[in-house]
N, C-alpha and C positions, 0 to 999 in steps of 0.2 A: 660538851654542849657548846655550840657556836657563840661567839661574842656578838650581841645584837647591836649594830650601829646603823645609822641612817644609810639607806641604799642609794648609790649613785644612779643618775639617769643619763641616757644617751651615751653609754660607754662604747668606745671604739676599741675593738680587740686588736692587739698587736703582738707580733712575735718578738721575744726578747732574746738577743743573740748572746746567750750565756756560755760560760766556759767553766770547767771544774778540773782541779788538779787532784788526781787520784793517788799520787805517788806515796802519800803517807797514810792512806786509809787502810786499816787492817781488814783481813778477810772476815773476821767476826766483829763487825763494827758495833754490835751491841755486846759490850764486854762480858765474857763468860757465858754467853747464851747463843750458841750456834743454831739452836732450834728456832728461836724467835728471829734471829738474823736472816735465816734462809726462808722463813715464811714470808718475809717482806722481799727478799731477793728474788723470789719467783717473779715478782713484777718486772724486774729488769729483763727477764727472759721473754715475757709476754708482750711487753709494750712496744719494742721496736717494730716487730712484724705487724702487730695489731694497729698501731697508729699510722704506719705507712699504708696499711689497707684502708683506714679511715680516709686518708688523704686522697687515695685513688678513687674511692667511691664518691666522695663529696665533689671532686673535680668533675666526675661524670654527671653529677646532679645539677651543676651550675646552669646549664642551658634550660633546664625545666623551671627555674625559679622566676616568678613573676613579681615578687615583692622586693623592692630595693633594699629595705632594712635587713631582710632575711639573707639576701645575697651578700651584703656587706659583712654580716656576722659570719656567714659560711667562709668567706675568703679569709677573715681574721682567724677563724678556727683552723683552717688548713695551714696557715703559717705557724700557728702555735704547735699544732700536732707534729708537723715536720721537725721542729726544733726538739720536741720531747723525744721523738724516736732517735735522733742523732745523739742526744745527751745520754740516753740509756745504753746506746751502743758503746759509748766510752766506758761504762761500768763493766760491760761484758768483756771488753779487752783487758781491763784491770784484773778481772777474775782469772782469765786465762794466764796472765803473767804470774799470778799467785799459785798456779798449779791446779786451778779448778776449771777444767775444760767443759764449758757449757754448750759447746757447739752441737753435740748430738741432740740435746733437747730442743735447742733453738730451731733446728731443722724440722722437728715435729710441729712446733708452733707455726713455722712458716707454711707447712703443708696445710694446716687448718685454714689459715687466712688466704693463702694464695691458691690452694687447691680446692678445698671444700667450699670456701666462700668467695672464690675468685670469679673472674669473668667467665661467661659461658658462651658457646657459639649460638647466640640467640639474635633475633632481630624483631623489629616492630614492637607490638604490645607485649610480647613475652620478655623482650629485653628490658622494657620499661618496668614491668612488674617485678623482675628479679632485682633491678636497681632499687626500687622502692622497698622491697623486702629487706635488702641489706641495710638500707638507711634506717629501717625500723630496728634492726639488730644493733646498729651503732647507737641508736638512741637508748636502747636498754643497757648496753655496756656503759655508755656515758652516765647513766644514772649511778652506776656503781663507782665510776671514777670520781664523780662529784661527791658522793658520800665518803669515799676514801680520802679525797682531798680535804674535805671538812674535818675528817678524823685526824689526819696527820698534822693539820694546823693546830690542833688542840691536844695532841698526844704528849703531855708533859711527862708521863712516865718514861718516855724515851730519853728525855733530857736528864731525868733523875738517875737513870741507869747508866749514864755516861756515854750515850751513843755518839758516834763520830760526827763532828759538826759539819764536815763537808757533805757526808751522806745525808744528814738531816736537811741541809740546805737544798740539795737536789730534790729530795722528796717533797719538801715544803714549797719550793718554787713551783715544781710540777703540780702539786696538789692545789696551790693557790690559783694557778691558771685553769685547772679543771673546774674549780668553783667559779672562776670568772666567766668561763664559757659553757657552764653546765646546761644552759637552756637551748643551745644552738641546735644540737641534733634533734631534740624533741620538737623545736619550732619548725625545723626543716621537714620532719616527717608529717607534722600536722598540716603544714602548708601544701605538701604534695599529695598526701593520701589521708591520713588521720583515722583509719579504721581502728576501732577499739579492739575488735577481735584479733587483728594482726598484732597489736601491741601486747596483748596477753600471750599470744603464741611466741612472739619474739622474746619475751621475758623468760618463759619456760625454757626455750632453747638456750638462752644466754646463761641462765643459772646452771644448766647441765654442763655446758661447755666450760664455764669458768671454774666450777667446782672440780671437774675432771682434770683440767690443766693445772690447777693449783695443787691438787693432791699428787699428781704424777710429778709435777715440777719439784715439789718439796722432797719427795722420795728420791728423786734423781740427785738433788743437791746434797742431801745428807749422805748418800752413798758415794758421791764423787768427791766430797770435801776431803782434801789431803790431810787435814788434822783429825777430823772425826773418823774418817775411814770406815764408814758404815756401822759404827758401834751403836748408833741410835737410828732406829728406823723412822723415816719421815712419814708425813701424812697430815691431813687437815685435822685429825683428832687432837693434835697438839694445841689447837686453838682453844680447847677447854681450859688450858692453863694460861696461855699467853694473852688471850682476850681479856679475861677479868683482871689480869695484871696490868693492862693498858699498853702492852708492848706490841700488840697487833689489834686490828679491829675486833670488837666484840660481836659474836655471832648474833646475839639478840638485837643489837643495834642495827646490824645489816638486815636481819629478817624483818624488823619493823619498817625499815625503809622500803622494802619490797611491797609490803602491804599498802603503803601510801602510794607507790607507783601503780598498783592495780586499780586504784580508784579512777573513775572517769574524770574527776576534777583535778587529777594530779597536775602539778606544775613544778618543774625543777627549781624554780626560784624560791620555793619554800624549803629547799634543802641547802643548808649552809648560808654564809653571809659574804656577799660580794665585797662589802666594805672591809671585812676582816681579811679577805684574800688580798685586796689592794694594799692594805696596811702592811701585810707581810712582804709583798713584792717591793714596797718602798724601803724595806729594811734588809732584804735578802742580800748577802754579800755578792752572790753571782749576778743577781738582777741589777744591783747598783753598779757593779763593774761593767756590765753591758751598756748601761747608760753613759758611762764615762768613755 
């Protein structure tokens, strides 16, 4: 559960130019638990392509924005998401150096975002409608990134399990910024369109897409891991163990968040704590180094 602190007002979103040294990070950065490690590692394969797609879609949306505060938040969001994508790319390079070649699955993820959800040869109203549809999907995905960001900030079981501190800092820096900007995609969609029916449809599409990619990505990692060598079959069914243990998000927690999203009165600001996120960013080794 999030730490409840007074929430800041008039926050200006900014990208933090972070750097991470992966040279001493082990392949199984949750010691003795490759299953839980790779359930989280799937994120590293999804996020670069996904967040680069967010950036392209939101840049296309900027000319449609009539509210100055929404525009300012969107520009801050774009800067943060671009840095997230670059940081997770560094993790993928580290995996390849350790003998875990993730490129075949990353190409599948890129096809989803660049092919299925990419630009189409449209103009006029059809082009605008496809843009707003994708913004709605981004808002649904950002609901999950905000929920996961809140979870990782409070996932003490990972510390107790001896998880690698550099990897935890990456995940918590990223999670804190997801909590910090968790309202932006929803606000943009409500500003440009706001259809409740489209929100419901986008959430259904997003759940299907993310579950499929997470399941396939974990199976891929467990099969390609040079240590495990396919001795353990991957899949999201492993969440039945790792979720209650606190090593990955709990399925019931995520499911409850979806029910909140489906309410007409949903607000992302009711998910997580901006103050807690900013508190972590003030102590994060990578974020503090970026300030220096």
